[in-house]
C-alpha positions in Angstrom: -3.2 -14.3 -21.0 -0.7 -12.4 -18.9 -1.5 -9.2 -16.9 1.0 -6.9 -15.4 -0.3 -5.1 -12.3 1.6 -2.2 -10.8 0.7 -1.5 -7.2 1.9 0.9 -4.6 -0.1 0.2 -1.4 -2.6 3.1 -1.9 -6.3 2.6 -1.7 -6.5 3.0 -5.5 -4.1 0.1 -5.9 -6.4 -2.1 -3.8 -9.1 -1.2 -6.4 -6.7 -2.2 -9.2 -6.2 -5.6 -7.6 -9.9 -6.2 -7.4 -10.6 -5.0 -10.9 -7.8 -7.2 -12.3 -9.0 -10.2 -10.2 -12.4 -9.9 -11.8 -10.9 -9.8 -15.3 -8.3 -12.5 -14.7 -10.5 -15.2 -13.3 -12.6 -16.0 -16.4 -9.5 -16.2 -18.6 -7.2 -17.8 -16.0 -4.6 -15.2 -16.6 -1.1 -15.2 -15.2 -0.7 -12.1 -13.1 2.6 -10.3 -12.6 2.5 -8.0 -9.6 5.0 -5.2 -9.6 6.0 -2.8 -6.9 8.7 -0.2 -7.5 10.6 1.4 -4.6 12.2 4.7 -5.4 15.9 5.0 -4.4 16.4 6.9 -1.2 18.7 9.4 -3.0 15.5 10.6 -4.9 14.3 12.0 -1.6 17.4 14.0 -0.8 16.9 17.7 -1.4 18.8 19.6 -4.1 20.8 22.6 -2.7 22.0 25.6 -4.6 25.7 26.2 -4.1 27.1 29.8 -3.9 28.4 29.2 -7.4 24.8 28.8 -8.6 25.2 25.1 -9.3 22.6 22.7 -8.0 23.9 19.6 -6.2 22.1 16.8 -4.4 22.9 16.5 -0.7 24.5 13.1 -0.2 24.1 12.0 3.4 25.3 8.7 4.6 23.0 5.9 3.2 20.4 4.8 5.6 20.7 1.0 5.2 17.9 0.3 7.8 15.5 2.6 6.0 16.2 1.0 2.7 15.6 -2.5 4.2 12.4 -1.3 5.7 11.2 0.1 2.4 12.1 -3.1 0.6 10.4 -5.3 3.2 7.3 -3.1 3.1 7.2 -3.5 -0.7 7.6 -7.3 -0.5 4.9 -7.5 2.1 2.6 -5.5 -0.1 3.3 -7.9 -3.0 2.9 -11.0 -0.9 -0.5 -9.8 0.4 -1.8 -9.0 -3.1 -0.4 -12.3 -4.4 -2.5 -14.2 -1.8 -5.6 -12.6 -3.3 -4.8 -13.9 -6.7 -3.6 -17.3 -5.6 -6.6 -17.9 -3.4 -8.7 -17.4 -6.6 -6.6 -20.2 -8.3 -4.5 -17.9 -10.4 -0.8 -18.1 -11.1 0.9 -15.1 -9.7 4.5 -13.8 -9.9 5.8 -10.9 -7.8 8.5 -8.4 -8.8 10.1 -5.9 -6.5 12.2 -3.3 -8.3 14.1 -0.2 -7.4 14.1 2.8 -9.6 11.8 5.5 -11.0 8.3 3.9 -11.0 7.3 5.3 -14.4 10.5 4.1 -16.1 10.6 0.7 -14.4 6.9 -0.1 -15.2 7.5 0.6 -18.9 10.7 -1.4 -18.9 9.0 -4.4 -17.2 6.1 -4.1 -19.7 8.6 -4.2 -22.5 10.4 -7.3 -21.3 7.4 -9.3 -20.0 5.1 -8.4 -22.9 1.8 -8.6 -21.0 -1.5 -8.6 -22.8 -2.3 -5.6 -20.7 -1.0 -3.5 -17.9 -3.1 -2.1 -15.0 -2.2 0.6 -12.5 -4.0 3.3 -10.5 -4.3 7.0 -10.9 -3.9 9.6 -8.2 -6.5 11.7 -9.9 -4.3 14.8 -10.3 -5.7 17.9 -12.0 -4.0 19.5 -15.0 -1.8 21.8 -13.0 -0.8 19.2 -10.4 0.0 16.7 -13.2 2.2 19.4 -14.9 4.0 20.2 -11.7 4.4 16.8 -10.1 4.3 14.5 -13.1 2.0 11.6 -13.4 3.2 8.0 -13.4 0.0 6.8 -15.0 0.1 9.5 -17.7 3.7 8.6 -18.5 2.9 4.9 -18.7 -0.1 5.4 -21.0 2.1 7.3 -23.5 5.3 5.2 -23.2 4.3 1.6 -22.5 4.5 -1.1 -25.2 1.4 -2.8 -23.7 -2.2 -1.7 -23.6 -2.9 0.2 -20.3 -5.9 0.2 -18.0 -6.0 3.0 -15.5 -8.2 2.5 -12.4 -9.5 5.4 -10.3 
């Protein structure tokens, strides 16, 4: 069996790791840990020009910030991988850059896991409508069965 586990460093993702660990041990599943780092450009504000056009402010790229984010993502993956490996499970880590919801679905499509696990922020209806929900998107667009942990 193969499990894809998307983690982001939140408390909920720690619960995801523990839940998947409990499921993976009996069947000796291969675990693929995935962390997705959003591009820094996604954090730049959009500005309305006097013409009415919306443009994204393009400052100089902050290479050090990008390195820090990627290093933090890799550290997160390494720590979670230790949990699975110490239980005798095979574990692979993947650090990707992009939109989390799209990357998770893409990796699920290429890796074809038996199931995909991720956490939920527990957004209400209005918040989910305004902010969007990664878990909601993945449930509706993933090619693999999805387990959401709260």
